N, C-alpha and C positions, 0 to 999 in steps of 0.2 A: 135349117140354118143355111146361110148363104155367104159366099165370099164378098169382101168389100171391093167390088170392081170400080165403083165410082164413089167419090166422097166430096163433100163441101167442107172447107176449113174456114171458119169465120175469124178474120183478122181485124184489128181495130187500131193499129199503130201504137200499141203500148208494149211494154216488156213481156206481156203475156203471149205475144205473137210467137216468140221463139219457142216457148213451151208447146204451143199447138203445132207448130211446124215439126218439131222433134217427134211428137206423138204421131203425126200423120206419116212420117217416114217409117216409124216403128211398125205401124199397121200395114203400110204399103208393101214392105219387104216380104211379108209372108202371105199376102192375100191376092197375089197376082193382080194388083190394082192397075187399072188401065188409064183412069182419068181422075185428076184432082182439080177442083175449082177453088182456088184461093180467092176469098171474097171479102170485100170491104163495103159496108153500107154507110153512106153519109146520111146523117139525119136530115129531115126535111129542110131544104134551103129556103129561107125567106129573103130572097134578094130583090130589092125594089126593081121594078120594070125599067126605070130610068138608068139604073146602074148597068143592067144587062144590055141596054141599048148602047151605052157608052163603051162597055167592055164586052162585046159579043162572044169572045172566046173564054170568058171567065170560068164557066162551068166545065167546059172541055179541058181547059188547062188544069183545073182542080182534079178531074178524073184521071188525067194522064199522070199527074204528080202522085196520086194514090197508087196507081198501077206500078209506077217506077219504084216507089218505096216498098211495095209488096215483093216485087221481083228481086230487089236487092236483098231483102231479108231472107227470102226463100233460097237464093243462091248461096247465102252464107250458112244456112242451117239445114238445108235439105240435100242429102247426098245424091249423086248421079245414079239413078236407078233405071235400068233398061226397060223399055216398053211402057213407060209412064208418060202420058201427055198432060201438060200443065196449062191451065188457063187462069188468067187474072180477071176477075169480074168486079166492077165497081157499080153499085146501085145507089140510088137516092131514095130515101123514104124510111118507113118503119122496118127495123131490123128483122123481126120475126116474120112479118108478112113477105118481105123480099126473099128471105132465105127459104121459106116454105114454097113460094112460087117457083124459085129456081130448082128446088129439090124435086118438085113435081115435073117441071119441064125436062129436066135432065135424067129423071128416074134414078136418083142416087140411092146408094145402099146405106150411107151413114153421114151424119152431120156432126162435125166437131165444133164445140163452142167452149170458151173459157169461163172459168168461175173466178171472179176477182175477190180477193181477201183483203189485202192492204191497199190495192189500187182502187181508185174511185170507180164506182159503177154499181149496177144492181143485177140481180139474177132473174129479172122479170122475163127476159127473152128465153131463158132456159125453160121456164115453166110453160110458156106458150108453145115453144117448139116441141116439148115433150107431149103436150096435149094433141097437137095438130099434125106432127110429122108423120109421113107414111113410111118411114124407115127408122133405123136405130139412131140413138143420139148418145154421143159421148161427151160428158161434161168434165172438163179438166181444170182443176184448181191451179192457180199461179204457182210456179216453182216446182211442180211435181215432175218427176223424171219417169220416162216410159220404161217399165220393167215388169216382168211377170215371174214371180217366185211363189206367190200365194194369192188366191182370189177368194172373195167371200160372196156367196150367193144366198140371200135371204129367201126362205121358202115357206109357203103355206100349203105345199103339195098340190097346187092348182096347175092347170095347163100353162098359165103364164109363168109359173115357177119352173115348169118343165122346159119351156123355151129358154129361160135364162140359164138353167144348168147345162142344157145342150150347147148353148153359145159358149159358156165357160169351158166346156170339154173341148170344143172345136178350137178355141183360142189356145188352150194349153197344148193340145196336140200339135198345132202348127208351130208353136214355139219350143218344140223339142220333147214335150210330154213329161217334163220333170217337175213342173210346178204342182203345188197342192191346191185342192179346191175344198173350201170349207162350206158346207151346206148348213145354214143356221135356221132353226125353227124357233120362233119366239111364241111361247104359250103363256096363258094367264089362268089363274084360279078363279072360277066364277064366284060372284058375290054370295050366291045362295048355297055354297058348299056345306054350310053347317046344318042344313036341313037333312043332309044325308046321314048324319050321325058320325061323320068322319072329322078328324082334326084337320087344321090347315096343312100341316106337314103330310098327313096321309093323303089328302086330296091332291097335293102338289105331286106326289109320287104317282098317283093315278093319272094325272094329266101328262106327266112325263112319259109314262108307260104307253099311253095312247099315241103320243107324238112319235115314239120309237117304232110302234107298229105301223103307223101311217107312213113313216119314212121308208120302211122296208117294202111296203106296197108300191110307194112312189118310185123308188130307185130301180125296182124290177122292170119298170116300163122304159128305162133309159139305157142306151148303149154307152157305157162309161169308157169304152176304148181301153180298159185296163188301167185307167188313171187312178191316182189316190184321191178319194173323196172322203172327207171327214165330217160326219154328222155331229152337230152341236145343238143342244137343247137349252134354251135360256128362258128362265121365268121372268115375266114382266111384272114388277111390283108397283109401278106408278102409272100404269095405263099409257105408256109411251114406248111402243115397240121400236120405233125408229131410233130413239136414243140408245136402246139396247143393241141395235144393229151397228150403229156407229161406234159405240164403246167396244163392242166385240172386234170390229175391224181394226181399231187402234190397238187394242190389247194383243191381237194376233199378228200385228204388223203386216197386214195385207197390202197388196199393191193396187187394189181396185175392188169396187163393189159392182156386181151385175144383178139387175133386177128386171123382171118382165113387166111390160106395160100391157094393160088390158086391150083386147081387140077393138078395132074401130069400125063401126057401122054408123049409118045415119042416125040410128036410135041411141048410140052411145057416145055422141059427140062430147068433147071436153072431159072425158072420163078415162084417166089412165090408171086409176086405182089410188086409194088414199095413201098407201105405203110408199109407192113411187113418188107421189106428189110431195109427201113430207120429207122423203130422203133428199129430193132436189133442194128443198128449202133448208134443211138442217145440216147436210153434209158439206163442209167446205175444206175438208182435209185430203180427200182421196178421189181419184178419178171414178166417176160413176157412169156406167153404161146402162142405158135404158133400152132394152131390146124390144123390137117389134117386128114380127114377120113382115117382110116386104110386101106392100100392096094392101096391108090391113089399115087402110086409111079412111078418112071420113067420107061420108056420102057427099055427092056433088053439091048438094044444098049447103052443107056445112062449109065446104071449101069456098063456095061463092061468098057466103056470109063473112068468112074470115078475111078473104082477100079484098 
């Protein structure tokens, strides 16, 4: 795991900007953050050539206006923190492509993007960034407040789950070490269970027992720093583990969900894991951190194809 030394914060001149700026400050305070790029991407401009000839400063003025608006918002909601350099970046074009390119150029550690619920907009950019980014991605729903009292880490006991749990441990440790971490494993009873001669209830207990054994093996590989980690085992009855995860997060009143993305190589382009992908689509209530070890990005061919 690594500190968030550099991050990109995606602003779009909506009320969601305040939420993102507050989360950026919350992260920067404990991560020895050195550089923040507050970024706004203007959709592809289709300005007739004749208009540009008549008003040659039109685009430049638009860019300056966006920068000034970002600067004013940041001054209002981002506290004065020593050692942090702030840049305001305005780009024109496709949001995900421009942010990905900026992230590569600046070698950032995290991208913050908002999740609109009541505000107009879509979550397409979040999906694309999660698939392609070479760093971690934090998706923040509108109106959420930055706090860490309890975190949920869905786990299938894989290496990606290990990354996510280690990230949660590091976050809690940096915020005082008092928060709880819930490690949730969602299991299901296989359809052919009746061929074993066991009842549904009996086989449920067998699956739960194996989940508990696997958790004990899994947690032994992790330095928990003495933090409180609570294992929870959830039976999935409707073949939708993501719904079980979100329901558990809401039931336990957690402040965020952390999930590991699968590694990125040229052979695994566009694959972050179905669980992470569905969580991005389904969850609109809680901040979601999709962790990826820095540098585990796509092969150069994938990057060229995307950009």
